[in-house]
C-alpha positions in Angstrom: 63.8 -29.4 123.9 64.7 -26.1 125.6 65.4 -25.9 129.3 62.3 -23.7 129.8 60.0 -26.4 128.4 61.6 -29.1 130.6 61.2 -26.9 133.7 57.5 -26.4 132.8 56.9 -30.2 132.5 58.7 -30.9 135.8 56.6 -28.2 137.5 53.4 -29.8 136.2 54.6 -33.1 137.5 55.4 -31.7 140.9 52.6 -29.1 141.5 50.0 -30.1 138.9 50.3 -26.7 137.1 52.7 -24.3 135.4 52.0 -21.0 133.6 54.0 -19.4 130.7 53.3 -17.3 127.6 53.3 -18.1 123.9 56.2 -15.6 123.4 58.4 -17.7 125.7 57.7 -21.2 124.2 56.5 -20.8 120.6 58.6 -20.3 117.5 57.6 -17.7 114.8 55.6 -20.2 112.8 53.5 -21.3 115.8 53.0 -17.6 116.9 51.5 -17.1 113.5 49.0 -19.8 114.2 48.0 -18.0 117.4 47.4 -14.9 115.3 45.2 -17.0 113.1 43.3 -18.0 116.2 42.7 -14.4 117.0 41.0 -14.0 113.6 39.0 -17.1 114.3 37.7 -15.6 117.6 36.9 -12.3 115.9 34.7 -14.2 113.4 33.3 -16.3 116.2 32.1 -13.2 118.1 30.7 -11.5 115.0 28.4 -14.4 114.0 24.7 -13.3 114.5 23.7 -16.5 116.3 26.6 -16.1 118.7 25.7 -12.5 119.3 22.2 -13.6 120.2 23.6 -16.2 122.6 25.9 -13.7 124.2 23.1 -11.2 124.7 21.0 -13.9 126.4 23.8 -14.8 128.8 24.5 -11.1 129.6 20.8 -10.6 130.4 20.7 -13.6 132.6 18.4 -15.6 130.3 20.7 -17.9 128.3 19.4 -20.3 125.7 18.7 -23.5 127.7 19.7 -26.2 125.3 22.7 -27.7 127.1 23.9 -28.3 130.7 26.3 -25.3 130.6 24.2 -22.5 129.2 26.7 -19.9 130.4 29.4 -20.9 127.9 29.6 -21.0 124.1 31.8 -23.5 122.2 32.8 -24.1 118.6 29.9 -26.5 118.4 27.4 -23.6 118.7 29.5 -21.4 116.4 30.5 -23.9 113.6 27.7 -26.3 114.3 30.3 -29.1 114.0 33.5 -30.1 115.7 36.6 -28.1 115.0 38.8 -29.4 112.2 42.4 -29.8 111.1 42.2 -26.7 109.0 41.7 -24.5 112.0 44.9 -22.7 113.1 44.1 -23.4 116.8 44.2 -27.1 116.1 47.4 -26.8 114.2 48.8 -24.7 117.1 48.1 -27.5 119.5 49.7 -29.9 117.1 53.0 -28.0 117.1 56.2 -29.8 117.8 56.9 -27.9 121.0 53.6 -28.9 122.7 53.7 -32.5 121.4 57.2 -32.9 122.7 56.2 -31.4 126.1 53.2 -33.8 126.3 55.4 -36.7 125.4 58.0 -35.8 128.0 55.2 -35.6 130.7 53.7 -39.0 129.8 56.9 -40.8 128.7 55.2 -41.9 125.5 53.7 -40.3 122.4 50.4 -39.1 123.7 46.9 -38.9 122.1 45.1 -35.6 121.8 41.4 -35.2 122.6 38.8 -32.6 122.9 40.4 -29.5 121.4 37.9 -26.8 122.4 37.4 -23.1 121.9 35.2 -21.3 124.4 33.6 -17.9 124.8 32.3 -17.0 128.2 30.4 -13.7 128.3 29.7 -11.7 131.4 27.1 -13.6 133.5 24.9 -11.9 136.1 24.0 -15.2 137.6 27.0 -15.6 139.9 26.2 -19.1 141.1 28.8 -21.9 140.8 27.5 -24.9 138.9 28.9 -27.9 136.9 32.6 -27.3 136.2 32.6 -24.1 138.2 32.8 -26.1 141.5 36.0 -27.9 142.6 36.4 -31.2 140.8 38.9 -33.6 139.2 38.9 -34.6 135.6 38.9 -38.4 135.4 40.0 -39.4 132.0 43.1 -40.8 133.7 45.3 -40.5 136.8 47.7 -38.2 134.8 46.5 -35.6 132.4 48.5 -33.0 130.4 46.0 -30.3 129.5 47.0 -27.1 127.8 44.9 -23.9 128.0 45.7 -20.8 126.0 44.0 -17.5 126.7 42.8 -15.5 123.7 41.7 -12.6 125.9 43.1 -10.8 128.9 41.9 -12.6 132.1 41.9 -10.8 135.4 40.1 -11.5 138.7 36.7 -10.4 137.3 37.0 -12.3 134.0 36.4 -15.7 135.4 39.9 -17.1 135.8 40.3 -20.9 136.2 41.5 -21.8 139.7 43.7 -24.8 140.6 44.9 -26.2 143.9 48.5 -27.3 143.6 49.6 -30.8 144.6 46.1 -32.2 144.7 46.8 -34.4 141.6 47.3 -38.1 142.0 50.6 -38.6 143.8 50.7 -35.0 145.0 51.0 -33.9 148.7 47.3 -33.4 148.9 46.3 -36.2 146.4 44.2 -37.9 149.0 42.0 -34.9 149.7 39.1 -36.4 147.8 38.0 -39.4 145.8 39.8 -40.2 142.5 38.9 -42.5 139.6 36.4 -44.5 141.7 33.1 -43.1 140.5 32.5 -41.1 143.7 32.2 -37.4 144.2 35.4 -35.3 143.9 33.9 -32.1 145.3 33.6 -33.3 149.0 36.8 -33.2 151.0 38.4 -35.2 153.7 40.2 -32.2 155.2 40.3 -28.4 154.7 41.5 -27.1 151.3 45.1 -25.8 151.5 44.2 -22.3 150.6 47.8 -21.3 150.3 48.1 -23.6 147.3 45.2 -22.1 145.3 46.4 -20.6 142.0 44.2 -18.1 140.0 45.0 -18.5 136.3 45.1 -14.8 135.3 47.1 -13.3 132.5 47.3 -11.5 129.2 46.1 -12.9 125.9 48.7 -15.5 125.0 49.1 -16.9 128.5 49.6 -20.7 128.4 48.4 -22.8 131.4 49.7 -26.3 131.6 47.6 -28.3 134.0 47.2 -31.9 135.3 43.5 -31.6 135.6 43.4 -34.7 137.7 44.2 -32.2 140.4 41.3 -30.0 141.9 40.3 -27.1 139.7 37.3 -25.1 138.8 36.2 -22.6 136.1 35.6 -19.0 137.1 32.4 -16.9 137.1 32.7 -14.1 134.5 31.7 -10.8 136.2 32.7 -8.5 133.4 33.8 -8.6 129.8 34.2 -11.8 127.7 36.7 -14.6 128.3 38.0 -16.3 125.2 39.9 -19.6 125.9 41.1 -22.7 124.2 42.2 -26.2 125.4 43.7 -29.4 124.2 43.8 -32.6 126.3 46.9 -34.8 126.0 46.5 -38.4 127.4 48.5 -41.6 127.4 47.4 -44.1 124.8 46.5 -46.4 127.7 44.3 -43.9 129.5 40.9 -45.3 130.5 39.2 -42.8 128.3 41.2 -44.0 125.3 41.0 -47.7 125.9 37.4 -47.8 127.2 35.9 -44.7 125.6 34.8 -43.5 129.1 35.8 -43.8 132.7 32.6 -43.4 134.7 29.1 -44.5 133.9 27.9 -40.9 134.0 30.9 -39.4 132.3 29.8 -38.0 129.0 32.7 -37.6 126.6 30.8 -37.9 123.4 33.0 -35.4 121.6 36.2 -37.1 122.7 37.5 -37.7 119.2 38.1 -34.7 117.0 36.6 -34.5 113.6 39.2 -35.6 111.1 39.1 -35.8 107.3 41.9 -38.2 106.5 41.5 -37.5 102.8 42.1 -33.8 103.3 45.3 -32.0 102.3 45.8 -30.9 105.9 45.9 -34.5 107.1 48.3 -35.5 104.3 50.7 -32.8 105.4 50.9 -34.0 109.0 54.0 -35.7 110.3 53.9 -39.3 111.4 53.9 -38.2 115.1 51.0 -35.9 114.5 49.0 -38.7 112.8 49.8 -41.0 115.7 48.7 -38.3 118.3 45.3 -38.1 116.5 44.6 -41.8 116.5 
């Protein structure tokens, strides 16, 4: 593994977050998969039913058929989970990302919830759901990788993160963790000097331990196109129990796999293990 990748992993362990770019960490083959992801998002945005959803969000009257009506995922676009044939899935299954996740966890991880999002401009600038400070609670340690497929500046809804609020961090005790209680009420003032705004050009890669406090941004202009993959230890409560909290809905935790497909047959043993 290159020194850069090692430094990124160590930074995530210490601060809960590190930011890089695909041109710094990917080889040419994986960069080609990113380009395939651009084509995917182009088709995503052209679909008539997605255009209709975007128009409703921009007008302030989104279709109210889910608890996050301001966002659009692959489930609305494809009307099914994303599959192994998708270049974005294969990008997240690249050796470099799997090796980094394995270094972070100290064991071959499991990947869950590979997502693609479109967040159009939203005139309703009121934080709700994941747009308020919170912890993810799949485990104490999470290695989540976000990749931007559009430029994200201060008005495009950048994700924000508070460094060192993850379990074991300097501010890890600032709020509840893994006990079923609220993670958006705080024992002391937020350390504002530690807040990171995840802005960057398309291709920016954000490595994040989302057990630390973070929140999604409010898109004031343009469209934010974003992807994620969640790498967990095989012993994570989500993996072993299927859930962590009674109200924690993770019904899409396992990606849709066709083990008889040619794509699955071409996977390495490690990739197959990661998908278990």
